[in-house]
C-alpha distance (Angstrom), angle and dihedral (degrees) to the residues before:
residue distance angle dihedral
L1 . . .
Y2 3.84 . .
A3 3.75 128.0 .
L4 3.82 116.5 -140.1
P5 3.82 134.2 167.3
R6 3.76 120.9 -94.7
G7 3.84 112.5 -84.4
S8 3.87 93.4 32.8
S9 3.72 116.5 151.0
V10 3.88 131.2 -143.0
L11 3.87 84.7 -97.4
D12 3.80 89.8 59.5
F13 3.78 87.5 51.2
A14 3.79 93.5 49.7
F15 3.81 91.9 50.8
K16 3.83 89.4 45.7
V17 3.83 89.7 58.1
H18 3.79 95.6 43.9
S19 3.83 138.8 -28.1
D20 3.75 94.5 -126.0
L21 3.83 90.7 51.1
G22 3.75 88.2 53.5
Y23 3.81 94.1 46.6
H24 3.84 90.7 55.5
C25 3.80 100.0 34.5
A26 3.82 105.4 139.7
G27 3.84 97.9 170.5
A28 3.72 144.3 -36.6
K29 3.80 144.7 -128.1
V30 3.84 117.6 -139.9
N31 3.70 115.7 -166.7
G32 3.77 86.8 -16.1
K33 3.73 97.8 -52.1
M34 3.83 127.9 108.6
V35 3.71 114.6 -112.0
S36 3.80 137.2 177.7
L37 3.87 122.6 -99.9
K38 3.76 90.7 -106.1
H39 3.85 94.0 53.9
Q40 3.80 109.9 129.7
I41 3.72 115.4 -129.2
K42 3.78 126.7 -139.4
N43 3.82 136.2 -157.9
G44 3.75 113.7 -67.0
D45 3.79 95.7 17.2
M46 3.88 116.5 148.0
I47 3.80 107.0 -138.4
E48 3.75 130.9 -162.5
I49 3.78 117.4 -174.0
L50 3.87 116.0 -148.6
E51 3.81 110.1 -147.2
S52 3.82 130.5 -159.4
I53 3.81 127.5 179.8
H54 3.76 87.5 -144.3
Q55 3.81 93.4 59.5
T56 3.83 119.5 93.6
P57 3.78 133.9 171.6
K58 3.89 117.7 -79.2
R59 3.67 127.3 -157.3
E60 3.80 92.3 -112.9
W61 3.73 88.4 62.2
L62 3.78 88.1 80.4
Q63 3.82 88.4 69.1
Y64 3.84 90.8 54.0
V65 3.87 100.9 54.4
R66 3.70 130.8 74.2
T67 3.92 104.3 -178.0
S68 3.75 123.1 86.7
K69 3.84 92.6 -130.1
A70 3.79 92.7 57.2
K71 3.90 93.0 45.9
N72 3.80 91.9 48.4
R73 3.81 94.9 47.4
I74 3.81 91.8 47.9
R75 3.86 92.4 47.3
A76 3.78 91.9 47.6
W77 3.88 91.3 50.5
L78 3.77 93.5 48.6
K79 3.78 92.1 47.7
R80 3.79 92.3 51.4
R81 3.74 91.4 51.2
Q82 3.80 89.9 48.4
R83 3.75 90.3 53.0
E84 3.81 91.1 48.5
H85 3.84 89.7 53.7
S86 3.80 91.5 49.2
I87 3.74 91.5 51.6
V88 3.81 91.1 53.2
V89 3.82 93.3 46.9
G90 3.83 93.6 44.4
K91 3.77 92.1 51.3
E92 3.79 90.3 50.4
M93 3.79 90.0 47.8
I94 3.78 90.7 54.8
N95 3.82 91.9 50.8
R96 3.74 91.2 48.3
G97 3.77 93.4 44.9
L98 3.84 92.4 51.6
K99 3.83 87.8 58.2
E100 3.88 97.6 41.9
Y101 3.71 99.7 42.9
N102 3.77 99.1 34.1
P103 3.86 103.0 122.6
R104 3.81 92.9 -158.2
G105 3.76 100.4 43.3
D106 3.82 91.6 -129.3
D107 3.81 109.4 127.2
A108 3.74 94.5 -167.0
A109 3.81 92.4 50.7
A110 3.80 90.7 45.0
R111 3.86 92.0 53.8
K112 3.82 91.1 46.9
E113 3.79 90.9 51.7
Y114 3.87 90.3 48.0
S115 3.72 90.2 52.7
R116 3.84 92.1 49.2
K117 3.79 92.6 49.0
L118 3.80 96.0 41.0
D119 3.85 95.1 101.7
H120 3.74 89.2 48.0
V121 3.81 90.9 50.8
L122 3.87 91.3 49.6
T123 3.74 92.4 49.3
T124 3.79 93.7 47.3
F125 3.80 92.2 54.2
K126 3.80 94.8 35.9
L127 3.81 93.2 -119.5
K128 3.85 129.3 152.8
D129 3.74 102.1 -137.7
E130 3.82 144.1 -25.5
K131 3.75 92.8 -75.7
H132 3.72 91.1 58.9
L133 3.79 88.2 50.0
F134 3.82 90.7 55.3
T135 3.85 88.3 48.0
A136 3.76 94.9 52.6
L137 3.81 90.7 48.3
G138 3.73 92.9 48.3
Y139 3.77 93.2 49.1
G140 3.85 89.8 47.6
Q141 3.84 93.2 -118.8
I142 3.79 89.9 131.1
S143 3.76 130.7 18.1
I144 3.81 127.9 -118.7
K145 3.81 90.7 -127.3
N146 3.81 89.5 59.4
V147 3.75 90.2 49.6
M148 3.81 92.6 47.2
T149 3.89 89.6 47.9
E150 3.84 87.8 59.9
V151 3.77 90.8 48.6
F152 3.77 102.7 43.8
G153 3.81 102.7 17.9
A154 3.79 131.5 -107.7
A155 3.79 96.5 -89.7
A156 3.88 93.0 54.3
I157 3.71 91.9 47.3
A158 3.74 93.8 47.3
T159 3.82 90.3 51.3
R160 3.79 91.8 46.9
G161 3.75 93.2 45.6
H162 3.82 93.0 57.9
S163 3.72 90.5 59.1
H164 3.90 91.3 65.1
S165 3.69 123.5 69.2
I166 3.81 96.1 -166.4
N167 3.79 115.9 90.1
K168 3.85 110.0 -109.0
K169 3.74 95.2 -146.5
E170 3.82 91.7 55.0
K171 3.77 90.3 48.6
D172 3.79 92.1 50.0
D173 3.77 89.9 50.4
Q174 3.84 93.5 49.6
F175 3.83 90.7 46.2
I176 3.83 94.4 52.9
I177 3.79 91.6 48.4
Q178 3.86 94.4 45.4
S179 3.81 92.7 45.5
L180 3.84 92.2 53.5
E181 3.75 92.5 46.6
N182 3.83 91.6 49.4
S183 3.84 92.8 47.5
S184 3.81 92.8 45.4
Q185 3.82 92.7 49.3
S186 3.86 96.3 44.5
S187 3.78 114.2 109.4
N188 3.80 88.2 -154.7
N189 3.83 91.3 66.4
P190 3.85 105.2 58.5
Q191 3.70 92.3 150.0
F192 3.77 90.7 69.4
T193 3.83 119.6 79.6
A194 3.86 118.1 -142.0
L195 3.76 113.2 -88.7
S196 3.79 122.6 169.9
N197 3.85 138.8 -154.4
L198 3.71 100.7 -3.6
N199 3.73 101.8 -171.8
G200 3.77 99.4 166.6
I201 3.82 125.8 -122.7
I202 3.80 114.2 -27.5
V203 3.79 119.1 -159.4
G204 3.86 109.0 -171.3
Q205 3.74 100.5 -42.5
E206 3.87 96.5 -32.4
R207 3.74 131.2 99.4
N208 3.74 131.3 -169.5
I209 3.78 92.0 47.6
M210 3.83 112.6 160.6
L211 3.77 107.0 -115.1
K212 3.76 141.6 154.9
F213 3.92 126.0 -146.6
C214 3.76 117.9 -131.6
K215 3.77 118.5 -118.4
N216 3.79 96.5 -94.3
C217 3.86 99.6 38.2
S218 3.77 111.2 107.1
P219 3.83 106.8 157.0
L220 3.77 122.4 -179.2
E221 3.77 122.4 -137.9
G222 3.78 111.7 -74.0
E223 3.80 96.8 21.3
N224 3.88 122.4 121.9
I225 3.75 118.1 -117.1
Q226 3.79 132.6 -170.2
G227 3.78 125.4 -139.7
V228 3.72 144.3 179.6
I229 3.84 130.0 -134.3
S230 3.74 110.3 -117.4
K231 3.75 98.5 -173.4
């Protein structure tokens, strides 16, 4: 017997029983009849949750639930998946950047220089470790050009940049979007939920603005956020 607020759905019930049951809730039977995940339950209902290891939370689930526990668990899951996507994309951006911005054209030398300058890069952008660097790149909080400038130097990047006619920022944007689409559509990555068009944080019409989230700010992709100018 579980007590839930009026208007709760079978998803609320699943998360009330156990978080893992909620994460993998694929359907439900109420009083012996199949119902959708957004079906609202009533007093006296007999509920059976149908579970699948292939089922994971979706963004639209936030519209189906009423309880704080269910909303918090869903948001936390989605945010973890977003971060995993950003790490994958950020790592690929580094690999791509080392090839495109390398002034000598020697991939092995470029990677060695990157490893040597990694601590300097992390200090410059106030990041804890390389994984946080990947995350910041994947979210669009910093640009690959700025990172490569710290690795190879401004003069080398400027020289290399003049040899390319395609705008680097546009290429970075296209790469982020394409990488997320590929990873979300890949059947070999079932642990990832589908996210699309991750363009980072946009302030006005600008991307790659240096910013810092406050302690309790945990936005999901597509949500509006408010900020203040600190300096």
